[in-house]
C-alpha positions as CSV (number, residue, x, y, z in Angstrom):
1,M,8.3,2.3,-20.3
2,A,6.5,3.0,-17.0
3,N,5.6,0.2,-14.6
4,K,2.7,0.0,-12.2
5,L,4.0,2.7,-9.9
6,A,3.3,5.4,-12.5
7,K,-0.2,5.9,-11.1
8,E,0.9,6.2,-7.5
9,S,1.1,9.6,-5.7
10,S,4.0,8.8,-3.5
11,P,7.2,10.7,-4.6
12,Y,9.2,7.6,-3.6
13,L,7.2,5.3,-5.7
14,Q,7.2,7.8,-8.6
15,Q,11.1,7.7,-8.4
16,H,10.8,4.0,-9.3
17,A,8.0,4.3,-11.9
18,H,10.4,4.1,-14.8
19,N,12.7,1.4,-13.5
20,P,12.8,-1.7,-15.8
21,V,11.8,-3.7,-12.7
22,D,8.1,-4.5,-13.0
23,W,7.3,-3.0,-9.6
24,Y,3.8,-3.4,-8.0
25,P,2.5,-1.1,-5.3
26,W,1.6,-2.7,-1.9
27,G,-1.7,-4.5,-2.4
28,E,-3.4,-7.9,-3.0
29,E,-2.8,-7.9,-6.7
30,A,0.9,-8.6,-6.3
31,F,0.4,-11.4,-3.8
32,E,-2.3,-13.0,-5.9
33,K,0.1,-13.0,-8.9
34,A,2.8,-14.6,-6.7
35,A,0.4,-17.3,-5.5
36,S,-0.8,-18.1,-9.0
37,E,2.8,-18.2,-10.5
38,H,4.3,-19.9,-7.4
39,K,6.9,-17.2,-7.0
40,P,8.5,-15.6,-4.0
41,V,7.8,-11.9,-3.4
42,L,10.4,-9.2,-3.0
43,V,9.1,-6.4,-0.8
44,S,11.5,-3.4,-1.1
45,I,10.9,-0.6,1.3
46,G,12.3,2.9,1.4
47,Y,11.4,6.5,1.4
48,A,11.9,9.5,-1.0
49,T,14.8,11.2,0.9
50,C,16.8,8.0,1.6
51,H,20.3,8.3,0.2
52,W,21.1,4.6,0.1
53,C,17.7,3.9,-1.5
54,H,18.8,6.2,-4.4
55,V,22.2,4.4,-4.6
56,M,20.7,1.0,-4.9
57,E,18.2,2.1,-7.5
58,K,20.9,3.5,-9.7
59,E,23.2,0.5,-9.2
60,S,20.7,-2.3,-9.5
61,F,17.1,-1.4,-10.1
62,E,17.9,0.7,-13.2
63,N,20.1,-2.2,-14.6
64,E,18.3,-4.0,-17.4
65,E,20.0,-7.3,-16.8
66,V,19.3,-7.3,-13.0
67,A,15.7,-6.1,-13.6
68,A,15.1,-9.0,-16.1
69,F,16.2,-11.5,-13.5
70,M,14.0,-10.0,-10.8
71,N,11.0,-9.9,-13.2
72,D,11.5,-13.6,-14.2
73,H,11.9,-15.0,-10.8
74,F,10.1,-12.7,-8.3
75,V,7.0,-10.6,-7.9
76,C,8.4,-7.2,-6.9
77,I,6.7,-4.7,-4.6
78,K,7.9,-1.2,-3.8
79,V,6.7,0.3,-0.5
80,D,7.0,3.8,0.8
81,R,7.6,3.2,4.5
82,E,5.9,6.5,5.4
83,E,2.7,5.5,3.5
84,H,2.6,2.1,5.2
85,P,4.5,2.3,8.5
86,D,2.7,-0.9,9.7
87,V,4.2,-2.9,6.8
88,D,7.6,-1.4,7.5
89,H,7.4,-2.1,11.2
90,F,6.6,-5.8,10.6
91,Y,9.3,-6.5,8.0
92,M,11.9,-4.4,9.9
93,D,11.2,-6.4,13.1
94,A,11.5,-9.6,11.1
95,L,14.9,-8.5,9.7
96,L,16.1,-7.5,13.2
97,A,15.1,-11.0,14.4
98,I,17.1,-12.6,11.6
99,Q,20.3,-10.5,11.7
100,Q,20.1,-7.9,14.6
101,S,20.6,-4.9,12.3
102,G,18.3,-3.0,10.0
103,G,17.9,0.2,7.9
104,W,16.7,1.3,4.6
105,P,16.4,0.3,1.8
106,L,14.8,-2.7,3.5
107,N,14.6,-5.7,1.1
108,M,12.6,-8.6,2.4
109,F,11.8,-11.9,0.6
110,V,8.4,-13.1,1.6
111,T,5.9,-15.9,0.7
112,P,2.7,-15.2,-1.2
113,D,1.1,-15.2,2.3
114,K,3.2,-12.1,3.1
115,L,5.5,-14.0,5.6
116,P,9.2,-13.1,5.5
117,F,11.9,-15.8,5.3
118,Y,15.0,-13.8,4.3
119,G,16.1,-10.2,4.0
120,G,18.6,-7.4,4.2
121,T,19.2,-3.7,3.6
122,Y,21.5,-2.3,1.0
123,F,23.2,-4.8,-1.3
124,P,26.0,-3.5,-3.7
125,P,26.3,-4.5,-7.4
126,Q,29.5,-6.4,-6.6
127,K,30.5,-8.3,-3.5
128,I,32.2,-6.1,-1.0
129,Y,34.0,-7.6,2.1
130,H,31.4,-9.8,3.7
131,R,28.4,-8.3,1.9
132,P,27.1,-10.3,-1.1
133,S,26.2,-8.6,-4.3
134,W,22.5,-8.1,-5.1
135,M,22.6,-10.6,-7.9
136,E,24.2,-13.2,-5.5
137,V,21.3,-12.6,-3.1
138,L,18.7,-13.0,-5.8
139,E,20.2,-16.2,-7.1
140,A,20.5,-17.7,-3.6
141,V,16.9,-16.9,-2.8
142,R,15.7,-18.3,-6.2
143,L,17.5,-21.5,-5.5
144,T,16.2,-21.7,-1.9
145,W,12.6,-21.2,-3.2
146,H,12.9,-23.9,-5.9
147,Q,14.9,-26.5,-3.9
148,R,13.8,-25.9,-0.3
149,R,10.6,-24.1,-0.5
150,E,8.9,-26.0,2.3
151,E,11.8,-25.3,4.6
152,A,11.6,-21.5,3.8
153,E,7.8,-21.5,4.3
154,R,8.2,-23.3,7.6
155,Q,10.9,-20.8,8.8
156,A,8.5,-18.0,7.8
157,V,5.7,-19.4,9.9
158,Q,8.1,-19.8,12.9
159,L,9.3,-16.2,12.5
160,K,5.8,-15.0,12.5
161,R,5.0,-16.9,15.7
162,F,8.2,-15.5,17.3
163,L,7.1,-11.9,16.4
164,E,3.6,-12.5,17.7
165,Q,5.0,-13.6,21.1
166,S,7.5,-10.7,21.2
167,Y,4.7,-8.2,20.9
168,L,3.0,-9.4,24.1
169,Y,3.9,-7.5,27.3
170,E,2.9,-8.8,30.7
171,T,1.5,-6.3,33.1
172,E,3.5,-5.7,36.3
173,S,1.8,-5.3,39.6
174,A,4.4,-3.0,41.0
175,P,3.4,0.7,41.7
176,V,4.5,3.3,39.2
177,T,7.8,4.5,40.7
178,I,11.1,5.2,38.9
179,D,14.3,5.3,40.9
180,T,15.8,8.5,39.5
181,D,19.1,7.9,41.2
182,V,19.5,4.5,39.3
183,L,18.1,6.1,36.2
184,I,20.8,8.9,36.1
185,Q,23.5,6.3,36.9
186,T,22.4,4.2,34.0
187,L,22.3,7.1,31.6
188,A,25.7,8.4,32.8
189,R,27.4,5.2,31.7
190,Q,26.1,5.8,28.1
191,Y,26.6,9.6,28.1
192,D,29.2,11.2,25.9
193,A,30.5,13.9,28.2
194,V,32.7,15.4,25.5
195,N,30.2,15.8,22.7
196,G,26.8,15.2,24.3
197,G,24.4,12.6,23.4
198,F,24.3,8.9,24.1
199,G,26.3,6.2,22.4
200,M,28.8,6.3,19.5
201,A,28.5,7.2,15.8
202,P,26.3,7.3,13.9
203,K,24.6,9.5,16.3
204,F,20.9,10.4,16.4
205,P,19.6,13.4,18.4
206,G,17.6,11.3,20.8
207,F,15.1,14.0,21.7
208,N,13.1,11.5,23.6
209,V,15.9,11.3,26.1
210,T,16.4,15.0,26.3
211,R,12.7,15.5,26.9
212,M,12.9,12.8,29.7
213,L,15.9,14.4,31.3
214,L,14.3,17.8,31.4
215,Q,11.2,16.3,33.0
216,V,13.4,14.6,35.7
217,A,15.2,17.9,36.2
218,R,11.8,19.7,36.9
219,S,10.7,17.0,39.3
220,T,13.9,16.2,41.3
221,A,17.0,17.7,42.7
222,H,19.3,15.9,40.2
223,T,21.8,18.4,38.7
224,E,23.1,15.8,36.3
225,A,19.8,15.6,34.4
226,P,19.6,19.2,33.2
227,E,23.4,19.2,32.6
228,M,23.2,16.2,30.2
229,A,20.1,17.5,28.5
230,L,21.1,21.1,27.9
231,F,24.8,20.3,27.0
232,T,23.6,17.8,24.4
233,L,21.1,20.2,23.0
234,R,23.7,23.0,22.7
235,K,26.2,20.6,21.0
236,I,23.6,19.5,18.5
237,L,22.7,23.1,17.7
238,A,26.4,24.0,17.3
239,G,27.1,21.0,15.0
240,G,26.8,20.5,11.3
241,I,23.7,18.4,11.9
242,Y,21.9,21.7,12.4
243,D,21.6,23.9,9.4
244,V,22.6,27.3,10.8
245,V,22.2,29.0,7.5
246,G,18.6,28.0,6.6
247,G,17.4,26.4,9.8
248,G,16.2,22.9,10.4
249,L,17.8,19.7,11.7
250,C,19.3,16.9,9.6
251,R,18.4,13.2,10.3
252,Y,21.6,12.2,12.2
253,A,25.3,12.7,12.4
254,T,27.7,10.2,10.9
255,D,30.4,11.1,13.5
256,S,30.4,11.4,17.3
257,E,30.9,15.3,17.2
258,W,27.6,16.1,15.4
259,K,29.7,17.6,12.6
260,V,28.9,15.6,9.5
261,P,25.2,15.0,9.0
262,H,23.2,12.6,6.8
263,F,21.7,15.6,5.1
264,E,18.1,14.7,4.8
265,K,15.7,16.8,6.8
266,M,12.6,15.2,8.2
267,L,9.5,17.0,9.5
268,Y,9.1,14.7,12.5
269,D,12.7,15.4,13.6
270,N,12.2,19.1,13.4
271,A,8.9,18.9,15.3
272,L,10.6,17.0,18.1
273,L,13.4,19.5,18.1
274,L,10.9,22.3,18.4
275,T,9.2,20.6,21.3
276,V,12.4,20.0,23.2
277,L,13.7,23.6,22.5
278,S,10.4,24.9,24.0
279,Q,10.9,22.7,27.1
280,A,14.5,23.7,27.4
281,Y,13.6,27.4,27.1
282,T,11.1,27.2,30.0
283,F,13.8,25.5,32.0
284,Q,16.6,28.0,31.2
285,Q,15.7,31.0,29.2
286,D,18.7,31.0,26.9
287,R,18.4,33.3,23.8
288,L,19.9,30.5,21.7
289,F,16.9,28.3,22.3
290,K,14.5,31.1,21.5
291,H,16.3,32.0,18.3
292,R,16.4,28.3,17.2
293,I,12.6,27.9,17.9
294,E,12.0,30.9,15.6
295,Q,14.3,29.6,13.0
296,V,12.9,26.0,12.9
297,I,9.4,27.3,12.6
298,R,10.4,29.6,9.8
299,F,12.2,26.8,8.0
300,C,9.3,24.4,8.3
301,S,6.7,27.0,7.2
302,D,8.7,28.4,4.3
303,T,10.2,25.1,3.0
304,L,7.8,22.3,4.0
305,G,4.6,24.3,4.3
306,K,1.8,23.4,1.8
307,D,-2.0,24.0,1.9
308,G,-1.8,25.0,5.6
309,L,0.0,21.8,6.6
310,F,3.5,20.4,6.2
311,M,5.2,18.1,3.7
312,S,7.3,15.2,4.9
313,A,11.0,15.8,4.1
314,L,13.8,17.2,2.1
315,D,16.2,14.9,0.3
316,A,19.8,14.5,1.3
317,D,20.9,14.8,-2.3
318,S,20.8,17.6,-4.9
319,E,22.1,17.3,-8.4
320,G,22.9,13.6,-7.7
321,E,25.3,14.5,-4.8
322,E,24.7,14.1,-1.1
323,G,24.9,17.4,0.8
324,K,25.8,19.5,-2.2
325,Y,23.2,22.1,-1.3
326,Y,24.7,22.6,2.2
327,V,28.5,22.5,1.8
328,W,31.0,25.1,0.7
329,T,34.5,25.4,-0.8
330,Y,36.9,27.8,0.9
331,D,36.9,30.0,-2.2
332,E,33.1,30.3,-2.0
333,L,33.2,31.2,1.7
334,E,36.1,33.7,1.2
335,A,34.1,35.5,-1.4
336,T,31.0,35.9,0.8
337,D,30.1,39.2,2.5
338,G,31.2,39.2,6.1
339,F,33.9,36.5,5.9
340,C,36.8,37.2,8.2
341,K,39.3,35.4,10.4
342,A,36.9,35.4,13.3
343,I,34.2,33.7,11.2
344,E,36.8,31.2,9.9
345,A,37.9,30.3,13.4
346,F,34.4,30.1,14.9
347,W,33.1,27.5,12.3
348,G,36.4,25.7,11.7
349,L,36.5,26.6,8.0
350,R,39.7,25.6,6.2
351,R,41.2,26.2,2.8
352,E,41.7,22.4,2.3
353,G,38.1,21.8,3.7
354,N,37.0,20.4,7.0
355,W,35.1,17.6,5.3
356,E,35.7,15.5,2.2
357,E,36.8,16.7,-1.3
358,G,37.8,20.1,-0.1
359,K,34.3,21.0,1.2
360,N,33.4,22.8,4.4
361,I,30.5,22.2,6.8
362,L,29.6,25.0,9.2
363,H,30.4,23.3,12.5
364,Q,31.1,25.5,15.5
365,E,34.5,24.8,16.9
366,R,35.0,27.7,19.3
367,S,32.8,29.5,21.7
368,D,31.4,33.0,21.3
369,E,33.3,34.1,24.4
370,D,36.6,32.7,23.0
371,I,36.1,34.5,19.7
372,I,35.1,37.8,21.4
373,R,38.2,37.6,23.6
374,T,40.6,36.5,20.9
375,F,39.6,39.1,18.3
376,G,38.8,41.9,20.7
377,L,35.1,42.2,19.7
378,M,32.1,43.5,21.5
379,P,29.3,40.9,22.0
380,R,26.8,42.8,20.0
381,E,29.3,43.5,17.2
382,W,30.1,39.7,17.0
383,E,26.4,38.8,16.8
384,L,26.0,41.2,13.9
385,M,29.0,39.8,12.1
386,K,27.6,36.3,12.3
387,Q,24.2,37.4,11.1
388,Q,25.7,39.3,8.1
389,F,27.7,36.3,7.1
390,L,24.9,33.8,7.5
391,M,22.5,36.0,5.6
392,A,25.0,36.3,2.7
393,L,25.4,32.5,2.6
394,W,21.6,32.1,2.6
395,H,21.3,34.4,-0.5
396,K,24.1,32.4,-2.2
397,R,22.3,29.2,-1.5
398,Q,19.1,30.4,-3.1
399,L,21.0,30.3,-6.4
400,R,21.7,26.6,-6.0
401,V,19.5,23.6,-7.1
402,P,17.6,22.6,-3.9
403,P,17.0,19.0,-2.8
404,V,13.8,17.3,-3.8
405,T,10.9,17.6,-1.4
406,D,8.9,14.6,-0.4
407,T,5.5,16.2,-0.8
408,K,3.4,13.7,1.1
409,I,1.2,15.2,3.8
410,L,0.8,12.7,6.7
411,L,-1.4,12.9,9.7
412,D,1.1,11.6,12.3
413,Q,3.9,14.0,11.4
414,N,1.6,17.0,11.1
415,A,0.1,16.3,14.4
416,L,3.5,16.2,16.0
417,M,4.1,19.6,14.4
418,A,0.8,21.0,15.7
419,T,1.8,20.0,19.2
420,A,5.3,21.5,18.8
421,L,3.8,24.8,17.6
422,L,1.5,25.0,20.6
423,Q,4.4,24.1,22.9
424,A,6.4,27.0,21.3
425,Y,3.5,29.3,22.1
426,K,3.3,28.2,25.7
427,A,7.1,28.7,26.1
428,L,7.4,32.0,24.3
429,G,4.0,33.5,24.5
430,N,4.1,34.3,20.7
431,E,0.4,34.5,19.6
432,N,1.5,33.7,16.0
433,Y,2.6,30.3,17.1
434,R,-0.7,29.7,18.8
435,E,-2.6,30.7,15.7
436,L,-0.4,28.5,13.5
437,G,-0.7,25.5,15.8
438,L,-4.5,25.8,15.9
439,N,-4.7,26.3,12.2
440,V,-2.7,23.1,11.6
441,T,-4.9,21.2,14.0
442,A,-8.0,22.4,12.2
443,G,-6.5,21.4,8.9
444,L,-5.8,17.9,10.2
445,I,-9.4,17.5,11.4
446,Q,-10.8,18.7,8.1
447,R,-8.5,16.5,6.0
448,F,-8.1,13.3,8.0
449,V,-11.1,12.9,10.3
450,D,-14.6,11.9,9.3
451,V,-16.7,11.6,12.4
452,E,-19.9,10.7,10.5
453,Q,-18.2,7.9,8.6
454,Q,-16.3,6.8,11.7
455,A,-13.0,7.1,9.8
456,V,-9.5,8.5,10.4
457,W,-6.9,8.5,7.7
458,H,-3.1,8.3,7.7
459,I,-3.1,9.7,4.1
460,S,-6.1,11.4,2.5
461,D,-5.2,13.0,-0.9
462,A,-8.1,14.9,-2.5
463,D,-6.3,15.1,-5.8
464,T,-5.7,11.4,-6.3
465,G,-8.5,10.1,-4.0
466,K,-5.9,7.9,-2.2
467,K,-6.8,7.1,1.4
468,I,-4.8,4.9,3.8
469,P,-6.3,4.1,7.2
470,A,-4.8,5.6,10.3
471,N,-2.3,3.8,12.5
472,L,-1.7,4.3,16.2
473,D,0.9,7.0,15.7
474,D,-1.8,9.0,13.8
475,I,-4.4,8.6,16.6
476,A,-2.0,9.2,19.5
477,Y,-0.3,12.3,18.1
478,L,-3.6,13.8,16.9
479,L,-5.1,13.3,20.4
480,Q,-2.0,14.9,21.9
481,A,-2.4,17.9,19.6
482,L,-6.2,18.2,20.4
483,L,-5.4,18.2,24.1
484,H,-2.8,21.0,23.7
485,A,-5.3,22.9,21.6
486,Y,-7.9,22.6,24.3
487,S,-5.3,23.7,26.9
488,V,-4.8,27.1,25.1
489,T,-8.4,27.7,24.0
490,S,-10.7,25.8,26.5
491,D,-12.9,25.1,23.5
492,A,-15.2,22.2,24.3
493,A,-15.2,21.2,20.6
494,Y,-11.7,19.8,21.0
495,M,-12.7,17.6,23.9
496,S,-15.6,16.3,21.8
497,L,-13.0,15.2,19.2
498,V,-10.9,13.8,22.0
499,G,-13.8,11.7,23.0
500,F,-14.4,10.4,19.5
501,L,-10.7,9.5,18.9
502,T,-10.4,7.8,22.3
503,E,-13.5,5.6,21.5
504,Y,-12.0,5.0,18.0
505,A,-8.7,3.8,19.5
506,T,-10.4,1.6,22.0
507,A,-12.7,0.0,19.4
508,Y,-10.1,-0.6,16.7
509,F,-6.7,-0.7,18.3
510,S,-7.3,-2.4,21.7
511,D,-6.3,-6.0,22.2
512,E,-7.8,-8.6,24.5
513,Q,-4.3,-10.0,25.3
514,S,-2.8,-6.7,26.4
515,I,-3.7,-3.4,28.2
516,L,-1.7,-1.7,25.4
517,F,-2.8,-0.7,21.9
518,R,-1.9,-2.5,18.6
519,F,-0.2,-0.3,16.0
520,S,-2.6,-1.3,13.2
521,D,-6.4,-1.0,12.9
522,S,-8.1,-4.4,13.7
523,R,-10.0,-4.1,10.4
524,R,-6.7,-4.1,8.4
525,Q,-6.2,-7.5,6.6
526,D,-3.0,-6.6,4.7
527,V,-0.5,-7.0,7.6
528,A,0.5,-10.5,8.8
529,V,1.0,-9.5,12.4
530,R,-0.4,-6.4,14.2
531,K,2.4,-5.1,16.3
532,I,2.3,-3.6,19.8
533,A,4.9,-0.8,19.7
534,V,6.3,0.3,23.1
535,H,9.8,1.7,22.5
536,D,10.7,5.1,21.4
537,G,12.3,5.2,18.0
538,A,12.7,8.0,15.5
539,V,9.5,9.3,17.1
540,L,7.9,8.9,20.5
541,S,6.2,5.6,21.5
542,S,2.6,5.9,20.4
543,N,1.6,3.7,23.3
544,A,3.4,6.0,25.8
545,I,1.6,9.0,24.2
546,M,-1.7,7.2,24.4
547,C,-1.0,6.7,28.1
548,E,-0.4,10.5,28.4
549,N,-3.6,11.2,26.4
550,L,-5.8,9.0,28.4
551,W,-4.5,10.5,31.6
552,W,-5.1,14.1,30.6
553,A,-8.5,13.3,29.1
554,G,-9.5,11.3,32.1
555,Q,-8.5,14.0,34.4
556,I,-10.4,16.7,32.5
557,Q,-13.6,14.6,32.1
558,A,-13.3,13.0,35.6
559,D,-13.3,9.6,33.9
560,L,-11.6,7.3,36.5
561,E,-11.7,4.3,34.1
562,M,-9.6,6.3,31.6
563,T,-7.0,7.3,34.2
564,A,-7.0,3.7,35.5
565,R,-6.2,2.4,32.1
566,A,-3.4,4.9,31.7
567,R,-2.0,3.8,35.1
568,R,-2.1,0.1,34.1
569,M,-0.4,0.9,30.8
570,L,2.4,2.6,32.7
571,E,2.7,-0.2,35.2
572,S,3.1,-2.7,32.4
573,Q,6.3,-0.8,31.2
574,R,7.7,0.4,34.5
575,G,10.3,-2.4,34.9
576,A,11.5,-2.2,31.4
577,A,11.7,1.6,31.6
578,Q,13.9,1.4,34.7
579,R,16.3,-1.1,32.9
580,Y,16.4,0.5,29.5
581,P,15.8,4.3,29.9
582,V,16.9,5.3,26.4
583,A,14.3,3.1,24.7
584,Y,11.6,3.8,27.2
585,A,12.2,7.5,27.8
586,S,8.6,8.6,27.0
587,W,7.3,6.1,29.6
588,I,9.7,7.6,32.1
589,V,8.3,11.0,31.4
590,N,4.9,9.7,32.3
591,A,6.1,7.9,35.4
592,V,8.0,10.9,36.8
593,R,4.9,13.1,36.1
594,M,2.7,10.7,38.0
595,Q,5.1,10.5,40.9
596,Q,5.2,14.3,41.2
597,G,1.5,15.1,40.7
598,W,0.3,14.8,37.1
599,S,-2.6,17.2,37.5
600,I,-5.0,19.6,35.8
601,V,-5.7,23.2,36.9
602,K,-9.1,24.7,36.1
603,K,-10.0,28.4,36.3
604,N,-13.5,29.8,36.7
605,T,-12.9,32.7,34.3
606,P,-11.3,32.7,30.9
607,V,-7.5,32.2,31.0
608,T,-5.5,35.1,29.8
609,S,-2.4,34.9,27.6
610,F,-0.3,36.2,30.4
611,E,-1.6,33.5,32.8
612,Q,-0.9,30.8,30.2
613,H,2.6,32.1,29.7
614,I,3.4,32.2,33.4
615,F,1.7,28.8,34.0
616,Y,3.5,26.9,31.3
617,N,6.9,28.4,31.9
618,R,6.5,26.8,35.3
619,F,4.6,23.6,34.5
620,L,5.1,22.8,30.8
621,E,4.4,19.0,30.3
622,Q,3.6,18.6,34.1
623,K,0.2,20.3,34.4
624,L,-2.6,21.5,32.1
625,L,-4.6,24.7,32.6
626,Y,-8.0,25.4,31.2
627,H,-11.2,27.5,31.7
628,M,-14.1,25.6,33.1
629,S,-17.3,27.5,32.3
630,P,-20.3,27.3,34.6
631,G,-22.0,24.8,32.4
632,E,-19.0,22.4,32.8
633,A,-18.8,22.8,36.6
634,G,-18.5,19.5,38.4
635,A,-16.9,17.6,35.5
636,A,-13.6,17.5,37.4
637,G,-13.7,18.8,40.9
638,D,-15.6,19.3,44.1
639,G,-18.0,21.8,45.6
640,N,-15.2,24.2,46.8
641,F,-14.9,25.6,43.2
642,N,-16.9,28.7,42.5
643,T,-17.9,29.4,38.9
644,G,-20.1,32.4,39.0
645,N,-19.5,34.7,42.1
646,G,-17.0,37.0,40.4
647,V,-14.0,35.8,42.4
648,I,-11.2,34.5,40.3
649,E,-10.2,31.0,41.3
650,F,-7.7,28.4,40.2
651,Q,-8.1,24.8,41.4
652,E,-5.7,21.9,41.0
653,C,-7.2,18.4,40.7
654,N,-5.6,15.0,40.4
655,E,-7.6,11.7,40.0
656,G,-10.8,13.1,41.5
657,Y,-9.1,14.9,44.4
658,C,-9.0,18.7,44.3
659,K,-7.0,21.1,46.4
660,M,-8.5,24.3,47.9
661,P,-8.8,27.0,45.2
662,V,-6.3,29.9,45.0
663,N,-6.8,33.3,43.5
664,T,-3.7,33.8,41.3
665,V,-1.6,31.6,39.0
666,F,1.5,32.5,41.1
667,E,0.0,30.6,44.1
668,L,0.0,27.3,42.4
669,N,2.6,25.0,43.7
670,L,5.1,22.8,41.9
């Protein structure tokens, strides 16, 4: 018998629609029921491609006895964290405050007023080591609620106050400067010089840090910055975390060598990979980066593409087994066209398997140069051998049952992808990527933005009518995409939308207590605390991206109030960024750009594709180029700029000051 999730459109909620647990979707109905029946609420948060969410469902939520206990003593809510990231943020922060570690599934016990008092992540069906069983947790919470309810509610209020205070950030008066010598020393202490990346297993790609290191490399003489960034990127691309057969990056590696992935593939991870690959290619034009840019775009378009936009993710599991779609027995590999000793040695393939249960993961163990030398091959010959083998594996994989796709189309993730596609165009000059990026941007505007109704949506599903208001990630990433679209088209319509979204963010996400933006719309009533998010996480800090957006928009429009707010936002995070560079990498990108001349360049005639390619290969992420038509003259500049005399001119401007014009893109200085 279906529960109340049966009418929901979220694939994750649909997965739980036939559980014997009487799940409610997020909304007031469940909390009103809890208040009237004097019950605590279980808020269980996950997402469709979460492996351990699937495990807990099978072990506990499909168990009739467990479900009956949950239904008798709790009001149970299921939340798709990607539908309600603000809800997820609040309860995850609460859990981290309680026990300093988090993850998904996230199971929080809360009052009918939505305030959390206890929680955890995955709980097994039987007690294991120091982790209690799910039934033990349920019984303990039931007893607490009945015997010490006032104490639980008091603790919940105290936790709320703690989180409210933790979201306030004092503005520093110090100028925006980052000591890059200290920065590199701090990162070097955390750097894995053998495998690349930062920290130990489980290992996440950390593209925010790679992006930051490449920005430092462009702006300073530090040789360690590009070495750490490019070495890490190559190690990730050589590891099992990257699907060399079909393209696309998995969520993270369970080991320090990037060999064994958690096999789910997220759109936002691949968008960030694409952005960093484009930045890396403009820094060092390695064919590997170019090939992976092409492969990632092909994977996202072919596998996640839908209605001109992109779906959210691919599951880690297929046929009930994690990674089954991606791993191989030795017999399967040996029977594949192109298999040979060189292939075997290159990817570390073994008859007994290089992973568990006799399975093999394609993880590069030797260099191309080593294989060419050892087996006496020509470079071109070796490339063709690899291509033949990978294509044969790809065809074999098409006969397998693929992982389930999370079909949600979200504004924030698609906006990240639109920016990534336009960055790929700037790096490679491929007009197809420009067209694709602009089409995605147009699709986002049509689907998620209603200027007349003054509305922006995180989810807008025409089939079901479901609409969820936008959060700051949505606004920040869409603004970023619009500014990139303007930079490759000089179409004033994009700047009109930039103006609308900037005013929208100011009106509904600003806060009197902080120069920063809140994560949730001020009109939302269903979140107990509206967070101010400053750190990078799985994606880039939306406040750091808002800082970037305000700077670019203020420069283009000669709006000094806008650039002043961007500067104050950056000042508020400068100290923390210097101390904690991994968590504040996106802020450091902005600070380094500001130190080195974070400027715009206007041209008095239409910008050619050739000029864009030359410009962005030199200045990607540092400067923005656009065509200022005669009607726009004076919006950002001075009287030295000619708009109608037939002489081609480029002029660089920064916070109202403009240099003397030059006549070619090659004359612009770093």
